[in-house]
C-alpha positions as CSV (number, residue, x, y, z in Angstrom):
1,X,13.1,17.4,5.5
2,X,13.2,17.4,1.9
3,X,10.3,14.9,0.7
4,X,10.4,13.5,4.5
5,X,6.6,13.2,5.5
6,X,6.4,11.6,8.8
7,X,3.1,9.6,9.2
8,X,2.0,6.8,10.6
9,X,1.2,3.7,11.2
10,X,-1.3,3.7,13.0
11,X,0.1,0.4,14.8
12,X,1.8,2.0,17.5
13,X,-1.1,4.1,18.9
14,X,-3.8,2.1,17.4
15,X,-2.8,-0.9,19.1
16,X,-3.5,0.9,22.5
17,X,-6.7,2.0,21.6
18,X,-5.3,5.4,21.0
19,X,-4.9,7.5,17.9
20,X,-3.2,6.6,14.6
21,X,-0.2,9.1,14.5
22,X,1.8,8.8,11.5
23,X,5.3,8.7,12.4
24,X,7.9,7.0,10.3
25,X,9.4,7.9,7.0
26,X,9.1,4.3,5.8
27,X,5.8,4.6,4.6
28,X,6.7,7.2,1.9
29,X,8.3,6.6,-1.7
30,X,11.0,9.4,-1.2
31,X,14.7,8.4,-0.8
32,X,17.4,10.7,1.0
33,X,20.5,11.5,-1.3
34,X,23.8,10.1,-0.6
35,X,25.5,11.3,2.6
36,X,22.8,13.6,3.6
37,X,21.3,13.0,7.3
38,X,17.5,14.4,7.7
39,X,16.6,14.7,11.6
40,X,13.9,16.5,13.5
41,X,11.3,16.1,15.9
42,X,7.3,15.2,15.3
43,X,4.5,16.3,17.8
44,X,1.3,14.5,17.3
45,X,-1.9,14.7,19.3
46,X,-5.1,12.5,18.9
47,X,-8.3,12.1,21.1
48,X,-11.3,9.7,21.1
49,X,-14.8,9.6,22.8
50,X,-16.4,6.9,21.2
51,X,-14.7,3.2,20.6
52,X,-15.6,-0.3,18.8
53,X,-16.1,-2.9,21.8
54,X,-15.8,-5.6,19.1
55,X,-18.1,-4.4,16.2
56,X,-20.5,-2.2,18.5
57,X,-19.7,1.4,18.7
58,X,-20.2,3.1,21.9
59,X,-18.9,5.3,24.3
60,X,-17.7,5.0,28.3
61,X,-18.5,7.9,30.5
62,X,-16.0,6.2,33.2
63,X,-13.2,7.3,31.4
64,X,-14.7,10.4,29.0
65,X,-12.1,11.2,26.3
66,X,-8.9,9.4,26.1
67,X,-5.9,11.7,24.5
68,X,-2.5,10.8,23.4
69,X,0.2,13.1,22.9
70,X,3.6,12.1,21.2
71,X,6.9,13.8,20.7
72,X,9.2,12.0,18.5
73,X,12.9,12.1,17.5
74,X,13.3,10.8,13.8
75,X,16.2,10.7,11.4
76,X,17.0,9.5,8.0
77,X,20.5,8.9,6.4
78,X,21.4,8.2,2.7
79,X,23.8,5.7,2.5
80,X,23.3,5.9,-1.3
81,X,20.6,7.1,-3.5
82,X,19.1,3.7,-3.4
83,X,19.6,2.8,0.1
84,X,18.7,4.4,3.2
85,X,18.8,3.9,6.9
86,X,15.9,5.5,9.1
87,X,15.2,5.4,13.0
88,X,12.2,6.8,15.2
89,X,11.9,7.1,19.0
90,X,8.7,8.4,20.4
91,X,7.9,9.9,23.8
92,X,4.2,9.1,24.5
93,X,1.6,10.5,27.1
94,X,-1.9,9.2,27.5
95,X,-4.7,10.8,29.5
96,X,-8.3,10.0,30.5
97,X,-10.8,13.1,31.0
98,X,-12.9,11.3,33.6
99,X,-13.1,8.5,35.9
100,X,-10.1,7.1,38.3
101,X,-7.6,5.8,35.5
102,X,-4.2,7.5,35.5
103,X,-2.6,8.0,32.4
104,X,1.1,7.0,31.8
105,X,3.9,8.5,30.2
106,X,7.5,7.3,28.9
107,X,9.5,6.4,25.8
108,X,7.7,4.1,23.7
109,X,9.2,1.6,21.1
110,X,12.3,2.5,19.2
111,X,12.1,1.7,15.6
112,X,15.0,1.3,12.7
113,X,14.5,0.6,9.0
114,X,16.5,-0.1,6.1
115,X,14.7,1.2,2.9
116,X,15.9,0.1,-0.6
117,X,15.1,1.0,-4.2
118,X,15.8,-1.8,-6.4
119,X,13.7,-0.3,-9.5
120,X,13.3,3.2,-10.8
121,X,11.9,3.5,-14.5
122,X,11.8,7.1,-15.8
123,X,10.1,7.8,-19.4
124,X,9.6,11.5,-19.9
125,X,7.1,12.6,-17.5
126,X,6.3,8.9,-16.2
127,X,8.2,7.7,-13.3
128,X,7.6,4.2,-11.7
129,X,9.5,3.0,-8.5
130,X,9.8,-0.2,-6.6
131,X,10.9,0.1,-3.1
132,X,11.2,-2.6,0.0
133,X,11.6,-1.8,3.4
134,X,12.7,-4.0,6.3
135,X,12.8,-3.0,9.9
136,X,12.3,-3.8,13.9
137,X,10.9,-2.1,17.0
138,X,11.8,-2.9,20.5
139,X,10.4,-1.3,23.7
140,X,12.6,1.8,24.6
141,X,11.4,1.4,28.5
142,X,9.8,-0.9,30.9
143,X,6.5,0.4,30.7
144,X,3.3,-1.1,31.7
145,X,1.6,-2.9,28.9
146,X,-1.4,-4.6,30.9
147,X,-3.2,-1.4,31.8
148,X,-5.2,-0.4,28.2
149,X,-6.3,2.0,27.0
150,X,-3.8,4.0,29.1
151,X,-0.9,1.8,28.4
152,X,1.8,3.7,26.1
153,X,2.6,0.3,23.9
154,X,2.1,-3.1,24.0
155,X,5.6,-4.0,24.7
156,X,6.2,-6.4,21.6
157,X,9.0,-6.8,19.7
158,X,8.3,-6.4,16.0
159,X,9.9,-7.3,12.5
160,X,8.4,-5.3,9.5
161,X,8.5,-6.0,6.0
162,X,7.0,-3.8,3.4
163,X,6.9,-3.7,-0.4
164,X,5.9,-0.1,-2.2
165,X,4.9,0.9,-5.5
166,X,5.2,4.5,-6.6
167,X,4.0,6.1,-9.8
168,X,4.4,9.8,-10.8
169,X,3.2,11.6,-13.7
170,X,4.5,15.0,-14.0
171,X,3.7,16.3,-10.7
172,X,1.3,13.9,-9.6
173,X,1.6,10.8,-7.9
174,X,0.0,7.6,-6.2
175,X,1.9,5.3,-4.0
176,X,0.5,1.9,-2.7
177,X,2.1,-0.3,0.0
178,X,1.4,-3.4,2.0
179,X,3.2,-4.3,5.2
180,X,3.5,-7.6,7.2
181,X,4.4,-7.2,10.8
182,X,5.5,-10.2,13.1
183,X,5.0,-9.8,16.6
184,X,6.7,-11.6,19.8
185,X,4.9,-12.7,22.5
186,X,4.7,-10.3,25.7
187,X,4.7,-11.1,29.5
188,X,2.4,-9.5,31.9
189,X,2.8,-8.9,35.6
190,X,0.3,-11.5,37.0
191,X,0.3,-15.2,36.8
192,X,-2.8,-16.0,34.8
193,X,-5.7,-14.1,32.8
194,X,-8.6,-14.8,30.8
195,X,-9.4,-13.9,27.0
196,X,-12.0,-16.5,25.6
197,X,-10.6,-18.9,28.0
198,X,-8.4,-19.3,31.3
199,X,-5.0,-19.2,30.6
200,X,-2.5,-20.3,33.7
201,X,0.7,-18.1,32.6
202,X,2.0,-14.7,32.3
203,X,2.7,-15.0,28.7
204,X,0.5,-13.6,25.9
205,X,0.5,-14.8,22.3
206,X,0.3,-11.8,20.0
207,X,-1.3,-11.9,16.7
208,X,0.8,-10.5,13.6
209,X,-0.6,-7.4,11.5
210,X,-1.3,-7.0,7.9
211,X,-1.8,-3.4,6.7
212,X,-2.0,-1.2,3.5
213,X,-1.5,2.2,2.9
214,X,-2.4,4.1,-0.3
215,X,-1.4,8.0,-0.6
216,X,-2.0,10.0,-3.8
217,X,-1.5,13.8,-4.4
218,X,0.6,16.6,-5.9
219,X,4.8,16.6,-5.2
220,X,7.4,18.8,-6.1
221,X,10.8,19.8,-5.0
222,X,9.5,22.2,-2.6
223,X,5.9,21.1,-1.9
224,X,3.8,18.1,-1.6
225,X,0.0,17.8,-0.6
226,X,-1.4,14.3,-0.4
227,X,-4.7,12.5,0.8
228,X,-4.0,9.0,2.7
229,X,-5.8,5.9,3.1
230,X,-4.8,3.4,5.8
231,X,-6.2,0.1,6.7
232,X,-4.7,-2.5,9.3
233,X,-5.8,-6.0,10.2
234,X,-4.9,-8.0,13.1
235,X,-4.5,-11.7,12.0
236,X,-6.1,-13.2,15.1
237,X,-6.9,-11.9,18.5
238,X,-10.4,-11.7,19.9
239,X,-12.9,-8.9,21.0
240,X,-13.2,-6.8,23.9
241,X,-15.9,-8.3,26.3
242,X,-18.8,-6.1,27.3
243,X,-17.7,-3.4,29.6
244,X,-14.2,-4.7,30.1
245,X,-10.7,-3.3,29.7
246,X,-8.9,-3.9,26.3
247,X,-6.4,-6.5,26.1
248,X,-2.9,-6.6,24.4
249,X,-4.1,-9.5,22.3
250,X,-7.4,-8.1,21.1
251,X,-8.2,-8.1,17.4
252,X,-7.7,-4.6,16.5
253,X,-8.7,-3.6,12.9
254,X,-9.1,0.1,11.3
255,X,-9.7,2.1,8.6
256,X,-8.6,5.8,8.6
257,X,-8.7,8.8,6.2
258,X,-6.3,11.6,6.4
259,X,-4.1,14.6,4.6
260,X,-0.7,15.6,4.7
261,X,1.5,18.5,3.5
262,X,5.1,19.4,3.3
263,X,6.7,22.8,2.6
264,X,10.5,23.7,2.0
265,X,11.0,27.1,2.4
266,X,13.3,28.8,-0.8
267,X,15.1,30.8,1.8
268,X,16.1,27.6,3.8
269,X,16.3,24.8,1.4
270,X,17.8,22.5,4.1
271,X,14.6,23.0,6.3
272,X,11.3,21.0,6.0
273,X,7.8,21.6,7.4
274,X,5.3,19.2,7.7
275,X,1.6,18.9,9.0
276,X,-1.6,16.9,8.6
277,X,-4.2,14.8,10.4
278,X,-6.5,11.7,9.9
279,X,-9.6,10.1,11.4
280,X,-10.6,6.6,11.9
281,X,-13.8,6.0,9.9
282,X,-14.3,2.2,10.7
283,X,-12.7,-0.1,13.1
284,X,-12.9,-3.1,15.7
285,X,-11.7,-2.7,19.1
286,X,-10.1,0.6,18.7
287,X,-11.3,4.1,19.3
288,X,-12.6,6.1,16.7
289,X,-9.6,8.9,16.9
290,X,-8.9,12.3,15.4
291,X,-5.2,13.1,14.9
292,X,-3.2,16.1,14.1
293,X,0.7,16.3,13.8
294,X,3.5,18.6,12.8
295,X,7.2,18.3,12.5
296,X,10.3,20.3,11.7
297,X,13.3,18.7,10.2
298,X,16.7,19.8,9.0
299,X,19.2,18.2,6.4
300,X,23.0,17.9,7.5
301,X,25.2,17.4,4.6
302,X,28.3,15.2,4.9
303,X,29.4,15.1,1.3
304,X,32.3,17.4,1.5
305,X,32.8,17.2,-2.3
306,X,29.3,18.1,-3.1
307,X,28.4,21.2,-0.5
308,X,25.4,21.7,-2.2
309,X,22.0,20.0,-0.7
310,X,20.4,17.7,-3.5
311,X,16.7,17.1,-3.2
312,X,15.1,13.5,-2.4
313,X,15.0,11.0,-5.2
314,X,11.6,9.9,-6.4
């Protein structure tokens, strides 16, 4: 889809010590035009052998390589050129190459976002925009959360608020954003658990998240190539103890670098192909994962008075 680059937040897969899959259009500075609906599927595959147990980087031969695959149904509808509604529903599969831990699969978390651009200033070849994003995620199935790193998610309901700034000069751009994520408590299928102390309850308090994203590159109506920098920090939590399994409320921090490209064929302007990958360069209680992704999207035009499909606004 035009200017629709699905990437990740790291949060959904990173939070289960998996791979940082970029899977949300709420991360870019592009806006869908009025009465256009862009939808499609994204496939992502990631794997890690090494992980950080607190600040100690190590491997675990009992589980070998942990891999995560995701197939996501995504969409973006333009209510106006300033206001978009977006959704995402991923199906996740996890697997370990060694040991006795069984992988899991199922629908993870359904997410929906409102994306609003209150400010756009254009002066010759210079364009500056400010964009706000608000959204939520809820578990889409009754998956097991207390079986990390095989769990497909953490089961927490989330409220997301993001502020984004985008500057473009001619065909070159840079976009920066900051995101705060509130996470609800989760409930385990057991009556007690131990973190840094004993808890005689099945309720787990989940720490909130603060994340930053910077992307920069080359952008035209038919092609985009960009470099990505993601940083996520858990506002609380505790480290994995030696040789223990991860726990849902662990502190999970990371920084990743990546590349993404988007291409719109001239022969089929309603079609968009996107592909990319990233690598976790540093972290805490997360896997050092490498992720590759690709997607196919198509734009449906519901504007009868304007049958020609217009490009994204940026």
